[in-house]
C-alpha distance (Angstrom), angle and dihedral (degrees) to the residues before:
residue distance angle dihedral
X1 . . .
X2 3.81 . .
X3 3.86 91.7 .
X4 3.78 93.7 49.9
X5 3.85 92.3 48.5
X6 3.79 89.2 46.3
X7 3.87 88.4 58.5
X8 3.79 89.0 58.4
X9 3.75 100.8 38.3
X10 3.77 127.7 38.6
X11 3.76 120.5 -144.5
X12 3.76 117.3 -122.7
X13 3.79 133.5 164.6
X14 3.81 94.2 -123.6
X15 3.73 101.0 45.5
X16 3.80 124.2 150.9
X17 3.71 96.8 -136.8
X18 3.81 141.2 36.4
X19 3.84 118.8 -150.3
X20 3.78 118.6 -153.1
X21 3.84 120.0 -171.0
X22 3.86 110.4 -163.6
X23 3.77 141.1 175.1
X24 3.76 98.0 19.5
X25 3.86 102.2 -168.6
X26 3.79 133.0 -172.6
X27 3.78 123.4 -168.0
X28 3.81 132.8 -178.7
X29 3.72 124.3 -150.8
X30 3.72 125.2 -139.5
X31 3.64 112.6 -83.0
X32 3.80 117.1 -88.2
X33 3.78 122.9 -160.4
X34 3.81 124.2 -129.5
X35 3.79 122.1 -123.1
X36 3.68 94.0 -92.8
X37 3.77 97.7 37.6
X38 3.76 91.5 -127.8
X39 3.79 97.0 113.2
X40 3.74 128.9 31.1
X41 3.71 119.1 -150.2
X42 3.73 133.7 -164.3
X43 3.82 129.8 -159.7
X44 3.73 116.3 -123.8
X45 3.75 121.1 -160.0
X46 3.78 127.1 -170.9
X47 3.76 124.8 -174.1
X48 3.79 138.0 174.3
X49 3.70 140.3 -175.2
X50 3.81 119.4 -138.4
X51 3.80 135.6 -173.3
X52 3.80 127.3 -167.1
X53 3.75 112.2 -155.5
X54 3.87 127.8 -167.8
X55 3.85 123.4 -137.6
X56 3.69 91.0 -81.7
X57 3.80 91.1 56.5
X58 3.83 90.6 -110.9
X59 3.81 116.4 148.1
X60 3.86 108.4 -113.6
X61 3.69 99.3 166.0
X62 3.82 132.2 17.5
X63 3.74 129.4 171.7
X64 3.80 145.9 150.0
X65 3.77 117.5 -133.9
X66 3.74 130.9 -173.7
X67 3.79 138.3 -173.6
X68 3.75 133.3 -164.8
X69 3.77 138.1 -157.1
X70 3.74 141.8 145.5
X71 3.77 137.2 -115.5
X72 3.74 135.0 -167.7
X73 3.76 123.9 -101.9
X74 3.78 105.3 -147.1
X75 3.71 129.3 -173.3
X76 3.79 89.4 -111.1
X77 3.82 104.9 77.2
X78 3.81 94.5 -153.5
X79 3.81 91.7 55.4
X80 3.85 89.4 50.4
X81 3.82 90.4 52.7
X82 3.79 92.1 49.4
X83 3.75 91.2 47.1
X84 3.78 93.1 50.2
X85 3.84 93.0 45.9
X86 3.76 89.8 50.3
X87 3.78 91.2 51.2
X88 3.79 92.8 48.0
X89 3.83 90.9 48.6
X90 3.87 91.6 51.9
X91 3.87 89.9 47.2
X92 3.82 91.2 52.2
X93 3.79 88.8 51.5
X94 3.76 89.8 51.4
X95 3.82 90.0 49.6
X96 3.72 92.2 50.2
X97 3.85 90.4 52.4
X98 3.74 89.4 48.3
X99 3.79 92.7 53.6
X100 3.79 89.6 47.9
X101 3.76 91.8 52.9
X102 3.83 92.8 47.5
X103 3.78 91.0 50.3
X104 3.81 92.3 45.2
X105 3.89 90.3 51.1
X106 3.92 89.4 48.7
X107 3.77 93.0 50.5
X108 3.74 92.3 45.2
X109 3.86 90.6 53.5
X110 3.91 94.3 45.1
X111 3.82 98.4 43.8
X112 3.73 98.0 52.6
């Protein structure tokens, strides 16, 4: 998540705002079977709280975002773990992009 956010926002010593991403959570649903019972899927949900602070440490933007996806549950436990981790990684990237877009929209509104 940090690397994706860093692509959107540069780090400088005299910046106007500070971004804090807190409470990154991942949850897995109970397994649900496909129609043909050949593949079992699980829902993966990732959420995060973020806060944008101004120089005076006043909260100017605060939100909770979440993203959902699914991954396969395969008979090989290692493959299932890899699939779940990849899904979580992709969802964290999506969350970082959502945070960046929310902040960009806020900055666009306030600096006009």
